[in-house]
MIDOVEX-386645 format. One line per field, with one value per residue: residue in three letters; x, y, z of N, C-alpha, C in turn. Coordinates in Angstrom, 3 decimals, decimal comma. Each point is the difference from the previous one (the first is absolute). Example, Ala and Ser with C-alpha at 12.3 -4.5 7.8 and 13.67 -1.06 7.14 Angstrom:
! residues 2
rest	(ala	ser)
neast	(13,190	-0,350)
nnorth	(-5,690	1,050)
nup	(7,800	-0,720)
caeast	(-0,890	0,820)
canorth	(1,190	1,190)
caup	(0,000	0,060)
ceast	(0,900	-0,770)
cnorth	(1,200	1,090)
cup	(0,000	0,730)
This chain:
! residues 134
rest	(met	arg	ile	ser	phe	asn	ala	ser	asp	arg	arg	val	leu	ala	thr	ala	ile	leu	ala	ile	ala	pro	phe	phe	ala	leu	ala	ala	asn	gln	ala	arg	tyr	met	pro	asp	gly	his	gly	tyr	ala	ala	leu	thr	gln	asp	arg	ser	asn	asp	ile	gly	ile	ser	asp	leu	arg	ala	thr	ile	gln	gly	arg	leu	leu	arg	val	gln	ala	asp	leu	ser	asn	thr	ser	val	ser	asp	arg	gln	val	tyr	tyr	arg	phe	glu	trp	leu	asp	gln	gln	gly	ile	ala	val	trp	asp	asp	glu	pro	trp	lys	pro	ile	ile	val	tyr	gly	leu	asn	lys	gln	thr	leu	ser	val	ser	ser	pro	thr	phe	lys	ala	thr	arg	phe	arg	leu	val	val	gln	ser	pro	asn)
neast	(71,831	1,176	-0,349	1,311	0,066	1,067	0,840	0,836	-0,401	0,071	1,155	0,370	-0,402	0,578	1,038	-0,098	-0,179	0,992	0,599	-0,542	0,371	0,479	0,298	0,321	0,665	0,479	0,089	0,005	0,908	0,122	-1,269	0,383	1,116	-0,215	-0,794	-0,427	0,426	0,098	0,367	1,285	0,418	1,282	0,314	1,141	0,933	-1,013	1,209	-0,334	-0,713	0,628	0,285	-1,243	-0,692	-0,603	0,011	-0,786	-0,185	-0,929	-0,086	-0,950	0,737	-0,993	-0,159	0,342	0,964	-0,750	1,178	-0,403	1,143	-0,283	1,109	0,167	0,389	0,321	1,092	0,693	0,880	0,374	-0,658	1,089	-0,938	0,075	-0,705	-0,673	-0,697	-0,480	-0,175	-1,090	-0,082	-1,134	0,958	0,257	-0,135	1,244	-0,676	0,953	0,970	0,982	-0,698	0,595	0,899	-1,063	0,736	-0,299	-0,271	-0,025	-0,629	0,726	-0,513	0,249	-0,880	0,388	-0,828	0,150	-0,071	-0,308	0,173	-0,523	1,165	-0,744	-0,962	1,113	0,382	-0,241	1,297	0,412	1,244	-0,214	1,227	0,147	1,095	0,603	0,834	-0,786)
nnorth	(-21,677	0,379	1,242	0,162	1,244	0,313	0,866	-0,415	-1,271	0,273	0,648	-0,992	-0,881	0,733	0,138	-1,291	-0,259	0,846	-0,625	-1,122	0,509	0,970	-1,150	-0,521	1,101	-0,086	-1,283	0,444	0,821	-1,101	-0,172	0,395	-0,679	-1,197	0,846	-1,175	0,051	1,279	-0,474	0,045	-0,283	0,320	-0,591	0,619	-0,823	-0,424	-0,122	1,223	-0,088	1,176	-0,094	0,414	-0,640	0,963	0,746	-0,454	1,154	-0,304	0,998	0,058	1,071	0,293	-1,305	0,585	-0,846	0,043	0,103	-0,594	0,142	-0,724	0,663	-1,070	0,701	-1,239	0,578	0,254	-0,563	1,183	-0,307	-0,004	0,079	-0,831	0,699	-0,779	0,571	-1,155	0,626	-0,788	-0,661	-0,308	-0,136	1,052	0,617	0,369	1,065	0,000	0,880	-0,777	0,182	1,120	-0,541	0,085	0,869	-0,639	0,862	-1,168	0,930	-0,123	-1,233	0,280	0,594	-0,271	0,889	-0,909	1,062	-0,780	0,614	-0,892	-0,118	-1,063	0,270	-0,349	0,554	-1,301	-0,253	-0,393	0,268	-0,016	0,500	-0,527	0,724	-0,665	1,008	-0,212)
nup	(-32,277	0,438	-0,313	-0,153	0,443	-0,737	0,578	-0,943	0,190	1,301	-0,294	-0,807	0,908	0,954	-0,831	-0,275	1,286	0,292	-1,006	0,511	1,170	-0,805	-0,643	1,195	0,291	-1,234	0,309	1,242	-0,513	-0,707	0,256	1,180	0,192	-0,455	-0,630	-0,430	1,261	0,225	1,159	0,315	1,219	-0,043	1,139	-0,280	0,388	0,745	0,462	0,354	-1,093	0,096	-1,279	-0,145	-0,915	0,685	-1,103	-0,962	-0,650	-0,916	-0,848	-0,904	-0,294	-0,809	-0,195	1,149	0,227	1,067	0,643	1,101	0,654	1,070	0,305	0,756	1,069	0,354	-0,474	1,100	-0,806	-0,486	-1,131	-0,750	-0,926	-1,015	-0,904	-0,818	-0,972	-0,369	-1,145	0,026	-1,164	-0,625	-0,908	0,756	-1,160	0,244	0,426	0,925	-0,251	0,447	1,080	0,369	0,824	0,783	0,715	1,108	0,967	0,642	0,683	1,105	0,002	-1,270	-0,800	-1,230	-0,545	-0,948	-0,765	-1,034	-1,152	-0,814	-0,623	-0,263	-0,858	-0,644	1,141	0,041	0,189	1,195	0,262	1,301	-0,105	1,197	0,200	0,957	0,248	1,043)
caeast	(1,180	0,224	0,831	0,691	0,558	1,085	-0,284	-0,095	-1,271	-1,076	-0,044	-0,564	-1,417	-0,644	-0,060	-1,027	-1,301	-0,214	-0,272	-1,345	-0,994	-0,959	-1,007	-1,050	-0,709	-0,772	-1,071	-1,234	-0,352	0,310	-1,012	0,063	1,298	0,773	-0,871	0,643	1,346	0,905	1,430	0,460	1,203	1,039	0,948	1,250	1,208	-0,210	0,363	-0,500	-1,459	-0,647	-0,784	-0,984	-1,024	-1,180	-1,214	0,256	-1,270	0,119	-1,244	0,158	-0,570	0,256	0,848	1,293	0,000	0,396	0,431	0,435	0,573	0,439	1,182	-0,009	1,260	-0,295	1,138	-0,023	0,964	-0,368	0,609	-0,047	-0,207	-0,057	-1,106	-0,311	-1,133	0,138	-1,319	-0,184	-1,295	-0,839	0,755	1,169	1,132	0,304	-0,444	0,720	1,375	0,189	0,146	1,132	-0,349	-0,300	0,157	-1,038	0,233	-1,168	0,361	-0,222	-1,365	-0,932	-0,148	0,157	-0,819	0,441	-1,162	0,483	-0,820	0,805	0,452	-0,638	-1,275	0,238	0,258	-1,205	0,491	1,227	0,768	0,728	1,146	0,546	1,179	0,650	1,446	0,452)
canorth	(0,604	1,335	0,834	1,035	1,074	0,760	1,442	0,527	-0,460	0,735	1,348	-0,114	-0,294	1,225	0,938	-0,486	0,241	1,444	0,397	-0,391	0,466	0,975	-0,663	-0,455	1,190	0,523	-0,909	0,455	1,329	0,063	0,715	1,424	0,626	-0,528	-0,509	-0,747	-0,427	0,865	-0,090	-0,560	0,605	-0,923	0,586	-0,752	0,398	0,548	-1,083	0,274	-0,180	1,168	0,696	-0,844	0,657	-0,307	0,154	0,275	0,318	0,515	0,294	0,726	1,347	0,704	-0,846	-0,254	-0,864	0,715	-0,993	0,424	-1,084	0,398	-0,679	0,070	-0,243	-0,513	0,316	1,349	0,793	0,414	-0,858	0,473	-1,045	0,459	-0,636	0,417	-0,664	-0,495	0,160	-1,129	-0,090	-1,119	-1,241	0,030	0,567	1,373	1,046	1,209	-0,290	-0,177	1,215	-0,068	-0,268	1,219	-0,218	0,500	-0,350	-0,430	0,283	-1,085	-0,313	0,764	-0,436	1,026	-0,354	0,345	0,261	0,309	-0,306	-0,558	1,038	-0,172	-0,710	-1,386	-0,807	-0,514	-0,757	0,550	-0,740	0,877	-0,690	0,745	-0,652	0,665	-0,227	-0,766)
caup	(-0,557	0,542	-0,861	0,764	-0,798	0,628	0,055	-1,364	-0,551	0,659	-0,573	-1,345	0,177	0,497	-1,121	-0,921	0,628	-0,031	-1,382	-0,425	0,967	-0,556	-0,813	0,899	0,459	-1,123	-0,378	0,635	-0,488	-1,419	-0,775	0,313	-0,223	-1,119	-1,054	-1,080	0,361	-0,755	0,261	1,263	0,567	0,461	0,938	-0,103	0,716	1,342	0,922	1,347	-0,009	0,602	-1,022	-0,661	-0,801	0,799	-0,785	-1,408	-0,637	-1,367	-0,695	-1,258	0,022	-1,253	-0,847	0,630	1,172	1,217	0,976	1,330	0,789	1,333	0,529	1,461	0,694	1,337	0,860	0,586	-0,776	-1,353	-1,009	-1,381	-0,985	-1,390	-0,706	-1,368	-0,627	-1,369	-0,604	-0,910	-0,683	0,431	-0,136	0,871	-0,732	0,431	-0,922	0,371	0,408	1,434	0,793	0,944	1,389	0,751	1,442	0,899	1,398	0,751	1,375	0,944	0,450	-0,829	-1,380	-1,034	-1,150	-1,355	-0,827	-1,347	-1,173	-1,089	-0,924	-1,296	0,064	-0,425	1,191	0,648	1,146	0,553	0,990	0,923	0,584	1,137	0,564	1,114	-0,090	1,171)
ceast	(0,109	0,949	0,651	0,633	1,165	-0,346	-0,173	-1,323	-1,176	-0,118	-0,629	-1,505	-0,754	-0,146	-1,092	-1,395	-0,335	-0,368	-1,422	-1,091	-0,964	-1,092	-1,149	-0,813	-0,885	-1,189	-1,339	-0,475	0,118	-1,031	0,106	1,302	0,727	-0,918	0,821	1,445	1,073	1,480	0,324	1,285	0,957	0,970	1,254	1,064	-0,266	0,229	-0,588	-1,494	-0,738	-0,922	-0,951	-0,956	-1,327	-1,311	0,375	-1,343	0,250	-1,378	0,332	-0,689	0,376	1,009	1,384	-0,196	0,532	0,272	0,367	0,493	0,462	1,195	0,001	1,368	-0,338	1,136	-0,187	0,941	-0,572	0,737	-0,127	-0,159	-0,052	-1,128	-0,032	-1,181	0,410	-1,414	-0,140	-1,345	-0,735	0,733	1,253	1,259	0,199	-0,421	0,681	1,399	0,086	0,178	1,249	-0,516	-0,212	0,168	-1,189	0,358	-1,332	0,392	-0,393	-1,439	-1,058	-0,164	0,122	-0,798	0,642	-1,260	0,481	-1,081	0,910	0,394	-0,656	-1,309	0,153	0,240	-1,321	0,355	1,283	0,692	0,761	1,113	0,586	1,215	0,626	1,493	0,526	-0,132)
cnorth	(1,429	0,755	1,054	1,001	0,631	1,482	0,601	-0,390	0,762	1,407	-0,024	-0,246	1,236	1,025	-0,412	0,253	1,485	0,465	-0,358	0,484	1,031	-0,644	-0,501	1,179	0,551	-0,877	0,457	1,319	0,117	0,795	1,508	0,637	-0,456	-0,534	-0,641	-0,389	0,785	-0,202	-0,625	0,689	-1,097	0,761	-0,854	0,577	0,692	-1,116	0,193	-0,283	1,156	0,719	-0,991	0,838	-0,370	0,143	0,407	0,189	0,519	0,218	0,703	1,345	0,699	-0,705	-0,261	-0,871	0,794	-1,038	0,685	-1,230	0,563	-0,852	0,198	-0,345	-0,432	0,249	1,385	0,931	0,376	-0,892	0,649	-1,211	0,649	-0,750	0,478	-0,818	-0,464	-0,011	-0,996	0,086	-1,256	-1,339	-0,039	0,528	1,454	1,000	1,329	-0,401	-0,161	1,343	-0,119	-0,355	1,330	-0,289	0,563	-0,439	-0,377	0,124	-1,149	-0,102	0,816	-0,660	1,198	-0,460	0,494	0,172	0,453	-0,292	-0,538	1,103	-0,081	-0,766	-1,452	-0,926	-0,406	-0,838	0,643	-1,028	1,036	-0,827	0,919	-0,763	0,859	-0,281	-0,834	-1,481)
cup	(0,529	-0,924	0,871	-0,962	0,743	-0,087	-1,387	-0,646	0,610	-0,565	-1,387	0,092	0,479	-1,110	-0,984	0,561	-0,039	-1,408	-0,428	0,946	-0,589	-0,848	0,868	0,520	-1,112	-0,345	0,575	-0,585	-1,520	-0,793	0,228	-0,457	-1,253	-1,099	-1,110	0,309	-0,741	0,286	1,328	0,420	0,431	0,887	-0,019	0,918	1,329	1,008	1,390	0,139	0,664	-0,975	-0,669	-0,818	0,648	-0,768	-1,418	-0,684	-1,411	-0,586	-1,314	0,149	-1,296	-0,892	0,591	1,232	1,191	1,079	1,310	0,750	1,332	0,410	1,508	0,550	1,426	0,983	0,621	-0,757	-1,355	-0,991	-1,368	-0,903	-1,375	-0,689	-1,442	-0,496	-1,384	-0,578	-1,136	-0,706	0,485	-0,062	0,885	-0,671	0,438	-1,074	0,296	0,401	1,508	0,680	0,860	1,393	0,717	1,491	0,777	1,418	0,629	1,473	0,927	0,478	-0,736	-1,354	-0,917	-1,213	-1,287	-0,833	-1,376	-1,040	-1,091	-0,976	-1,380	0,170	-0,448	1,181	0,643	1,227	0,497	0,885	0,825	0,611	1,060	0,500	1,063	-0,084	1,159	-0,209)
């Protein structure tokens, strides 16, 4: 049996693969970077596939969750993206109001590191959402 995909299906599949790729990268580094599986990242609305999340790290420092994420741009052109963190408790319930979208420029063929601390000690997990206007 042969399965064929049209262009739209290929884009959806590529987006899905891009969204789960950080989990495979984290699997090898989970003990070092993601103790107890604190969170994950999702990349949405990037049709060009130029922007990706190349690394995601989290640790607890002084009762606060500290997160670093590397956004990579594989294009030669600078790209503006928007991101926000959602802060969750152990059961996945939001413990902080939604943050506003924050703009950031990822320069061509470079990476940009996001580095944040949770706004409350109640946050034990997070979700990073990144979207591109393109």
